[in-house]
C-alpha positions as CSV (number, residue, x, y, z in Angstrom):
1,X,13.0,-10.9,37.5
2,X,11.4,-7.5,37.6
3,X,9.1,-6.6,34.7
4,X,9.1,-3.2,33.2
5,X,6.9,-1.3,30.7
6,X,7.3,-2.6,27.2
7,X,10.1,-0.8,25.3
8,X,11.1,1.1,28.4
9,X,14.7,2.1,29.0
10,X,14.7,-0.1,32.1
11,X,13.6,-3.2,30.1
12,X,16.4,-2.5,27.6
13,X,18.9,-2.2,30.4
14,X,17.9,-5.6,31.7
15,X,18.8,-7.2,28.4
16,X,22.1,-5.4,28.4
17,X,22.6,-6.7,32.0
18,X,22.0,-10.2,30.8
19,X,24.8,-9.8,28.3
20,X,27.0,-8.6,31.1
21,X,26.5,-11.6,33.4
22,X,26.3,-14.2,30.6
23,X,29.9,-15.4,31.2
24,X,29.4,-15.6,34.9
25,X,31.3,-12.5,35.8
26,X,31.2,-8.8,35.1
27,X,34.6,-7.7,33.8
28,X,36.3,-4.3,34.1
29,X,36.5,-4.2,30.3
30,X,32.8,-4.6,30.0
31,X,32.0,-1.8,32.6
32,X,34.5,0.5,30.9
33,X,32.9,-0.1,27.6
34,X,29.4,0.8,29.0
35,X,30.9,4.2,30.1
36,X,32.9,4.8,26.9
37,X,29.9,4.1,24.7
38,X,27.6,6.2,26.9
39,X,25.1,3.3,27.0
40,X,23.0,5.0,29.5
41,X,22.4,7.8,27.0
42,X,21.7,5.3,24.2
43,X,19.1,3.8,26.4
44,X,17.7,7.2,27.5
45,X,18.6,6.7,31.2
46,X,20.6,8.6,33.7
47,X,23.9,6.7,34.4
48,X,23.0,6.0,38.0
49,X,19.6,4.7,37.0
50,X,21.0,2.4,34.4
51,X,23.5,0.9,36.9
52,X,20.7,0.5,39.5
53,X,18.6,-1.5,37.1
54,X,21.5,-3.5,36.0
55,X,22.8,-4.1,39.5
56,X,19.3,-5.3,40.6
57,X,19.0,-7.6,37.6
58,X,22.5,-9.1,38.1
59,X,21.9,-9.7,41.8
60,X,18.7,-11.5,41.1
61,X,20.1,-13.5,38.1
62,X,23.3,-14.6,39.9
63,X,21.5,-15.5,43.1
64,X,18.9,-17.7,41.3
65,X,19.3,-21.5,41.2
66,X,21.3,-22.6,38.2
67,X,19.4,-22.4,34.9
68,X,17.9,-25.6,33.6
69,X,18.2,-24.2,30.1
70,X,22.0,-24.1,30.1
71,X,24.7,-23.9,32.7
72,X,26.2,-21.1,30.6
73,X,23.2,-18.7,31.2
74,X,21.9,-17.4,34.5
75,X,18.3,-17.4,33.3
76,X,16.1,-20.3,32.1
77,X,14.5,-20.2,28.6
78,X,11.1,-19.0,30.0
79,X,12.8,-16.0,31.7
80,X,14.8,-15.1,28.6
81,X,11.6,-15.2,26.6
82,X,9.9,-12.9,29.1
83,X,12.9,-10.5,29.1
84,X,13.0,-10.4,25.3
85,X,9.2,-9.8,25.0
86,X,9.6,-6.5,26.8
87,X,11.3,-5.0,23.8
88,X,9.2,-4.8,20.6
89,X,10.4,-1.7,18.8
90,X,12.7,-2.7,15.9
91,X,15.1,0.3,16.4
92,X,15.4,-0.4,20.1
93,X,16.0,-4.1,19.4
94,X,18.8,-3.3,17.0
95,X,20.4,-0.8,19.4
96,X,20.3,-3.3,22.3
97,X,21.7,-6.1,20.1
98,X,24.6,-3.8,19.0
99,X,25.4,-3.0,22.7
100,X,25.2,-6.7,23.7
101,X,27.6,-7.7,20.8
102,X,30.1,-5.1,21.9
103,X,29.9,-6.2,25.5
104,X,30.4,-9.8,24.5
105,X,33.5,-8.8,22.5
106,X,34.9,-6.4,25.1
107,X,37.4,-8.7,26.5
108,X,38.5,-10.1,23.2
109,X,36.7,-13.5,23.7
110,X,33.1,-14.4,23.4
111,X,32.3,-16.9,26.1
112,X,29.8,-19.7,25.6
113,X,27.3,-17.9,27.9
114,X,27.7,-14.7,25.9
115,X,27.2,-16.6,22.6
116,X,24.1,-18.3,24.0
117,X,22.6,-14.9,25.0
118,X,23.4,-13.3,21.7
119,X,21.8,-16.2,19.9
120,X,18.7,-15.9,22.1
121,X,18.4,-12.2,21.4
122,X,18.8,-12.7,17.6
123,X,16.3,-15.6,17.5
124,X,13.7,-14.0,19.7
125,X,13.9,-10.7,17.8
126,X,14.4,-12.0,14.3
127,X,17.7,-10.1,13.9
128,X,19.7,-12.7,12.0
129,X,20.7,-10.3,9.2
130,X,22.0,-7.7,11.7
131,X,24.5,-10.2,13.1
132,X,26.3,-10.3,9.7
133,X,29.2,-7.8,9.5
134,X,30.4,-6.4,6.2
135,X,33.6,-8.2,5.2
136,X,35.8,-5.1,5.7
137,X,34.8,-5.1,9.4
138,X,36.4,-8.5,10.0
139,X,39.7,-8.4,11.8
140,X,41.6,-10.3,9.0
141,X,40.2,-7.9,6.4
142,X,41.6,-4.9,8.4
143,X,45.0,-6.5,8.7
144,X,45.4,-7.2,5.0
């Protein structure tokens, strides 16, 4: 896995890429979401540059031997820790977490691998409170 400068847009793009491949495939809904959210702009990257970083990360992650950490995640625990250590700024951490949550929810189902990655992000970055949604954001609250 390639290392980037701490808090660089490329390091953030790698975490987003991990969320993309966490369920073992990159879905059309997830890619469309990246464009509709202008994730490249949120990460301060040109669109092509973001996709280049993500493509390289995904190729490396998906071509690696299966993770000993979990069959649901393409990286092992050490690699995830290294990836998370590249982001230290609280605002960038929160932005990346929000993007990752939206990616995981893009197809209407959060797969085990996606849940595992989200939990790792939250644990490594201490963002447990940010995972809680206000009650009116829950689907049942909107339907009522």
